C-alpha positions in Angstrom: -9.9 -11.4 10.7 -11.0 -15.0 11.3 -7.7 -17.0 11.0 -9.4 -20.2 9.7 -9.5 -18.2 6.4 -5.6 -17.6 6.2 -3.7 -19.7 3.9 0.2 -20.2 3.2 1.3 -20.5 -0.6 5.1 -20.7 -1.7 5.4 -18.5 -5.0 8.2 -19.6 -7.9 10.9 -17.3 -6.4 10.8 -19.4 -3.0 8.8 -17.2 -1.0 5.9 -18.1 1.1 2.7 -15.7 1.3 0.0 -15.5 4.3 -3.3 -14.5 2.7 -7.0 -14.1 4.1 -8.8 -16.3 1.3 -12.5 -16.6 0.7 -14.0 -18.2 -2.8 -17.0 -16.2 -4.2 -20.3 -17.6 -3.4 -21.3 -17.6 -7.3 -19.5 -17.2 -10.3 -21.3 -13.8 -11.0 -19.2 -12.0 -8.3 -15.3 -11.0 -8.5 -12.8 -11.7 -6.7 -11.7 -8.6 -4.9 -7.5 -8.6 -4.4 -6.3 -6.1 -1.4 -2.9 -4.9 -0.8 -1.9 -3.1 2.0 1.1 -0.7 2.5 3.7 -0.1 5.5 3.0 -0.5 8.1 0.4 -2.6 8.0 -0.9 -6.5 7.5 -3.8 -7.5 5.6 -5.1 -6.9 9.1 -5.8 -3.1 7.9 -8.7 -4.6 5.5 -11.1 -6.3 8.4 -13.8 -4.1 7.5 -13.8 -4.1 3.8 -13.0 -8.1 4.5 -16.3 -8.6 6.3 -18.6 -6.4 4.1 -17.8 -8.0 1.0 -17.3 -11.4 2.2 -20.9 -11.2 4.0 -22.2 -9.7 0.3 -20.6 -13.2 -1.6 -17.8 -11.7 -3.0 -14.2 -13.6 -3.4 -11.7 -12.2 -1.1 -7.8 -12.7 -1.4 -6.5 -10.1 1.6 -2.6 -10.7 1.1 0.2 -10.4 3.7 2.9 -8.6 1.4 6.3 -9.7 1.3 8.1 -8.4 4.9 4.8 -8.8 6.7 2.6 -10.7 8.7 2.7 -14.1 8.4 4.6 -13.8 4.7 8.2 -14.5 4.8 10.7 -11.5 5.4 13.6 -11.3 3.3 16.0 -8.4 4.2 17.4 -7.9 0.6 15.8 -5.0 -1.0 16.6 -6.4 -4.7 13.9 -8.6 -3.7 11.4 -6.6 -3.3 11.4 -5.0 -7.4 7.9 -4.5 -8.3 8.1 -6.9 -11.5 8.8 -9.9 -8.3 5.9 -9.0 -6.5 3.4 -8.7 -8.9 5.1 -12.3 -10.2 4.4 -13.5 -7.1 0.5 -12.1 -6.6 0.2 -13.8 -10.3 1.4 -17.8 -8.4 -1.2 -16.7 -5.5 -3.9 -16.3 -8.3 -3.0 -19.3 -9.6 -2.6 -21.5 -6.6 -6.2 -20.5 -6.0 -7.3 -20.6 -9.5 -8.4 -17.4 -10.1 -8.0 -16.3 -13.6 -9.1 -12.3 -12.8 -9.1 -10.3 -9.7 -10.4 -6.5 -8.8 -7.8 -5.2 -7.4 -7.9 -2.8 -4.3 -4.7 -1.0 -3.1 -3.5 1.3 -0.7 -0.3 2.9 0.2 2.4 0.6 -1.0 -0.2 -1.7 -1.8 -1.2 0.7 -4.5 2.8 0.2 -5.5 1.7 -3.6 -5.7 -1.2 -3.5 -8.3 0.6 -0.7 -10.3 3.1 -3.5 -11.2 0.4 -6.0 -11.9 -1.0 -3.6 -14.1 2.1 -3.1 -16.1 3.4 -7.0 -15.7 0.2 -9.0 -15.7 -2.3 -7.1 -17.2 -4.6 -9.6 -18.1 -5.4 -10.7 -14.8 -6.8 -7.4 -13.4 -10.3 -6.8 -14.4 -10.8 -3.2 -12.7 -9.0 -1.6 -10.2 -9.8 0.8 -7.1 -7.1 2.7 -5.3 -7.5 4.3 -2.1 -5.2 7.3 -1.0 -2.7 6.6 -2.5 -3.1 6.6 -6.9 -1.4 4.8 -9.9 2.0 4.6 -9.5 3.5 4.6 -13.2 7.3 2.9 -14.0 8.8 6.5 -14.5 12.0 7.0 -13.6 12.8 10.6 -14.3 12.8 11.3 -10.7 14.2 9.6 -7.4 11.9 11.9 -4.8 14.0 10.2 -2.2 17.0 11.6 -3.9 16.3 14.9 -5.5 14.3 16.9 -2.1 15.0 20.2 -4.0 13.1 19.4 -6.8 10.2 18.1 -4.0 10.1 21.0 -2.2 10.3 23.5 -5.3 7.1 21.4 -6.8 4.8 20.9 -3.7 6.4 23.8 -1.4 7.6 21.1 1.5 9.3 18.2 1.5 6.9 15.3 1.4 9.1 12.2 1.4 11.6 13.5 4.0 11.0 10.4 6.0 11.8 8.4 3.5 15.5 9.4 3.5 15.2 8.0 7.3 13.4 4.8 6.6 16.3 3.9 3.6 19.3 4.7 6.9 21.2 1.4 7.8 20.0 2.5 11.5 16.4 3.1 10.7 14.9 -0.6 11.6 17.2 -0.3 14.9 15.7 2.9 15.9 12.1 2.3 15.2 12.2 -1.2 17.0 13.7 0.8 20.2 10.9 3.8 20.4 7.8 1.5 19.1 5.2 3.6 20.8 6.5 6.7 19.7 6.6 5.5 16.2 3.1 4.7 16.2 2.1 7.7 17.1 4.4 9.1 14.3 2.8 7.2 12.0 -0.6 7.6 12.8 -1.3 10.7 13.4 -3.3 12.8 16.1 -4.1 15.6 13.3 -3.5 15.4 9.9 -1.4 18.5 10.1 0.8 16.9 12.3 2.7 14.8 9.5 4.0 18.0 8.0 6.4 19.1 11.0 7.1 15.3 11.9 7.4 13.4 8.5 7.5 16.0 5.7 10.7 18.1 7.2 14.4 18.0 7.2 15.5 15.6 9.9 11.8 15.6 12.0 11.6 11.8 11.7 15.0 11.2 13.7 14.6 13.6 15.8 10.7 12.4 16.9 12.0 8.7 17.4 15.0 9.5 19.3 13.0 12.3 21.6 10.5 9.0 22.1 7.8 11.5 21.3 4.2 10.1 21.8 1.4 12.1 21.2 -2.2 11.0 21.4 -3.6 8.4 18.4 -6.5 9.4 16.3 -10.0 8.2 17.5 -10.2 5.6 14.5 -6.9 4.0 15.6 -8.5 1.7 17.7 -6.6 -0.7 21.0 -6.8 -3.1 18.8 -5.3 -1.4 15.9 -2.2 -0.6 17.9 -2.4 -4.1 19.8 -1.6 -5.8 16.0 1.0 -3.2 14.5 2.9 -3.5 17.6 2.7 -7.3 17.8 3.6 -7.5 13.9 6.9 -4.6 14.1 7.6 -6.8 17.0 7.9 -10.3 15.9 8.7 -9.7 12.5 11.1 -6.7 12.8 11.3 -3.6 10.7 14.3 -4.3 8.0 11.9 -6.3 5.7 9.1 -3.7 5.8 11.6 -0.8 5.2 13.0 -2.8 2.1 10.4 -1.7 -0.8 11.6 2.3 0.3 15.4 0.6 -0.1 14.8 -0.8 -3.3 13.1 2.5 -4.6 16.2 4.6 -3.2 18.7 2.4 -4.9 17.1 2.4 -7.8 16.5 -1.8 -8.1 13.3 -1.4 -10.2 14.8 0.4 -13.0 16.4 -2.6 -15.1 13.1 -4.2 -15.5 11.2 -1.4 -15.2 12.9 0.4 -18.3 12.2 -2.6 -20.4 8.6 -1.3 -20.7 7.0 0.4 -23.7 5.6 3.4 -23.2 1.9 1.7 -23.9 2.9 -1.1 -21.1 2.9 2.1 -18.8 -0.9 2.6 -19.5 -3.9 0.7 -18.8 -7.2 0.4 -19.7 -9.2 -1.1 -17.0 -12.2 1.0 -15.1 -10.5 2.4 -12.3 -12.0 3.6 -9.1 -9.7 6.5 -7.3 -10.9 7.7 -3.8 -8.8 11.0 -2.6 -7.8 11.4 1.1 -7.9 15.5 1.0 -6.0 15.7 3.9 -3.3 13.4 3.3 -0.1 15.3 3.6 2.1 12.2 1.4 -0.2 10.8 -0.5 -1.0 14.0 -2.6 -4.6 13.7 -4.8 -2.9 16.1 -7.0 -0.1 13.6 -8.0 -2.4 10.8 -8.5 -5.1 13.0 -10.5 -1.7 13.7 -12.8 -0.6 10.4 -13.1 -4.2 9.1 -13.7 -5.0 11.4 -16.6 -1.5 10.3 -18.2 -1.8 6.5 -17.9 -5.5 5.6 -17.3 -6.9 5.0 -20.2 -10.0 3.1 -19.3 -13.0 4.9 -17.3 -12.4 6.6 -14.5 -14.6 7.5 -11.1 -13.1 9.6 -8.9 -14.8 10.2 -5.7 -12.8 11.8 -2.3 -13.1 11.9 1.7 -12.2 14.2 3.9 -9.6 12.6 6.2 -5.9 11.8 6.4 -3.8 9.0 5.1 -5.5 6.7 7.3 -9.2 7.2 5.4 -9.6 3.0 5.1 -9.5 2.5 9.1 -11.7 6.0 9.7 -14.4 5.9 6.8 -14.2 2.4 6.5 -17.8 1.8 6.1 -17.6 5.1 3.4 -15.3 3.5 1.3 -17.1 0.1 1.2 -20.3 1.5 0.2 -18.7 3.6 -2.8 -16.4 0.5 -3.9 -19.6 -1.5 -3.7 -21.4 1.0 -5.8 -18.6 1.2 -8.2 -18.5 -2.6 -8.8 -22.2 -2.5 -9.3 -21.8 0.0 -12.3 -18.7 -2.8 -14.0 
């Protein structure tokens, strides 16, 4: 990603955000807002940025709070969904952008979802890759209720998150960074069922400093970027979204939302990653059937959680075709 396109803006909450920005070539083309998840940065979207910039679309690719060139506060209360959504609004205002097509993956889908809750007028359409819409529905805290998760899915889908919220997680991850990268970017999709989705498995993997071959789609450039980002910026801030979820910091604001505010009518493109053991397509489909009231386009790819890396060109073509239909 060309660093000359990166900008810094301070939000009303006082946080400096780093983001890639390229204006649309014409007023007829929308601005695409890309939000990444853990443990990435805006670099995750480099193939999408290059593809759509070449075609004249406006681009904002954000380093989320806690990542990359953005500020890295370590208080999980600062990562509540409403605050993150309002930060994005401040960035859009700074660039005089009224609306965006919001594109999210992993925790980026969470940011986009909270924008739909708290500032829906700033989003004209939504594209979610792998991870579906995340409504403000607090009937279940998956981190604290493993028995419910296991009963429903047959395995402990979020077991790794119980390690991520533990106080010693940042230190252990930092100490075993190569092991962590081979954990998060698995050689095969099935690896996650035993390394992430089983009680105690993530901690054991890292403490044993287990290292497996990386998948073919994960390039040396990807590896170096992730390691550099986590080495220089640390892991404590990126893990704060998990802690905010676990400690129920979002509830106070989210409970103020009416049932209607949890629904959205913007067109939605959802691309399911069918071999993702964590971002389960069935969960996303259930949420979309309940909350997505506008036109829904559903596509799927046979890939793991990192389809943006392994199937970047296919995703670009899907997104371009869908944008053309709006």
